[in-house]
Structure formats: C-alpha cells, structure tokens
N, C-alpha and C positions, 0 to 999 in steps of 0.2 A: 379551085375555081378560076375561071377566066377573069382576067383583070390585071391590075398593076402588079409589078414584081415587088418583092420586099424592098429592094433598093429604091425603086420609084416611089413607093409609099413613104419610106423614110425621108426622101428628098422633099416630097410634098409636105409632110408634117413639119419638117425643119423650116421650109420656106414660109409656111403659115405662121410659125413661131416668130420668125424674123420680121414678119409684117404685123406682129402683135394681134393676129387674128385668132385669139384664144378660143372663142366659141366655135369657130369653124374647125379648129384643130381637134376639139373634143368631138364634134360631129363626124369628122373624118375617122377618128379613132373608133368611134362607135360603129360607123359603117363597116370598117374592117372586121370588127368583132362579129357583127350581125351576119356578115358574109363568110364567116369561118376562116378568115385569114389568120395564119399563124403570126402572132405579134411577138416581137422580141424586144430586148432592152433598148435598141436604137429607136424603135417607134415610140416607146414610152418616154425615153429621154428627150426626144424632140418636143413632146407636149409638156413635160416637166420643165424644160428650159423655157418654153413659152409662158408657163405659169410664173417663172422667175422674172421674165421680162415685164410681165404685167403686175408684179407684186401680189400674186395670189397664192399665198403659202398653203392655205387649207387644201386647195385642189391639188397642189403639188404633192403634199403628204398623202392625200387620198389615193393619188395615182401610184405612189410607192407601195402603199398597202395593197392596192389592187394587183400590182405586179406580184407581190408575195402570194396572194390568194390564187393567182393564175399560174404560179410556179415559174414565173419569169425572173431570172436571176438579176439582182441589182448589181451595178458596177460602181466604181468610184465616180464616174460621170453622173450616174443617177443620184447618188448621195450628195455630190457637190451642187448639183442643180437644185435639189430640194433645200439644202442649207442656204443656198443663194436666194431662193424665193423667200425664206424666212428672214434672212438678213435684209433684203430690199424692202420687206414689209415691216421692218423694225420689230420683229418678234424674236428677241434675243433668247428667250427661255426655250422656245421650240427649237431654234437652231442649236442651242447648247445640248438640249435633250437628245436631239437626233444625232449630233456628233458623238455623244456618249454611247448611244446604242450601236454605233458603227463598230465600236471595239468588241462587241459581242457577236459580230458577223464575220464572214470571210473577207469583207471589203476593208482594205487598209485605208486609214486616214492619210491624206496627202497634204502637201503644202497648201494647195487650194482649199482643202477642207478646213484646215486650221485658219487660214486667212479669212474665209467667209464667216466662220464662227466668231473669230476675234472681232471682225468688223461689226457683226451683229451685237456683240457684247458692248463694244465701244459706243454704238448708236444708242444703246439702252443705258449707258452710263455705268455699266458693270465692269469697272476697271480691274477689280481683283480677279474676277472670272477670266477676263482677257489675259491678265498676267499669268494665271494658272495654265491657260492654254498655251501660252508662249513657252512656259516651262515644260509642259508635256511634249510640245512639238520638238524642242531641242533634245529631249530624252529619247525620242523615237527615231 
C-alpha cells in the first residue's frame, strides 16, 4: 500500500510513546493493521514502551500476546519493555512471571531484564524473590 514506510511508521509510534500519547499510539497501530501494513517487532516495541511510560502493564502484555498470535517475533527489547511496564505499575508478580517465561523462549534474559524484575520485586516488598533473581543473574 501507498503510505508511510516501515521506518517512518516506527518513528511515528516511538514519538507518540515519548509524548505519552498511548491512545493515539494504539490508533496508529490499528490503522497500520487495517491498511495491511506488515508490522514488525519495532512497531510493537514502540507501543509496548509507551505502555511502560504510562504504567499500563495489561495493555503491554496484551500486545506481546498479539505479537505471538501474529507470528511477530519478540526480542529482548520487547520483553524488557513489558517487564518495565509491570515494574512501573508495581505488579511484581506479573513481572516475575513474565521473566520466568522468557527462559522458555529463544529470547535471552539480559541485565536490563533482571534489573527491571528485581526492581518490581523490591517495590512489592518481595526481597527473597529479588535476591533469587540476583543469584540467577550471576549464574547466567
């Protein structure tokens, strides 16, 4: 279709996220889908990052699930943004669960992954879980 390139679309979605324009980010993503644009992880990551900025963990995890249904491969950036959304929303259990599921995928957990999950556990007063993650991190 005629219209924005993938790079321009990603830039638009990223800018909307930086402006905390989450609703418009979702509208733009939907517009791309309706117009049969091939969406990739960069597009989704931009909106998932916007969810993290606005502390909207449910929508972030819904987008990750939508990526899987659409057969768009997640990256470490995707997972870290989703965990960050959980961490910023003080939902330590979801962050911990999602971090745990990463070990079952091709996506490797990074320092950022562990850091955001540890921070979520700390915010939830889950010190033992945070210490377990520190132990896991030093072993990997």
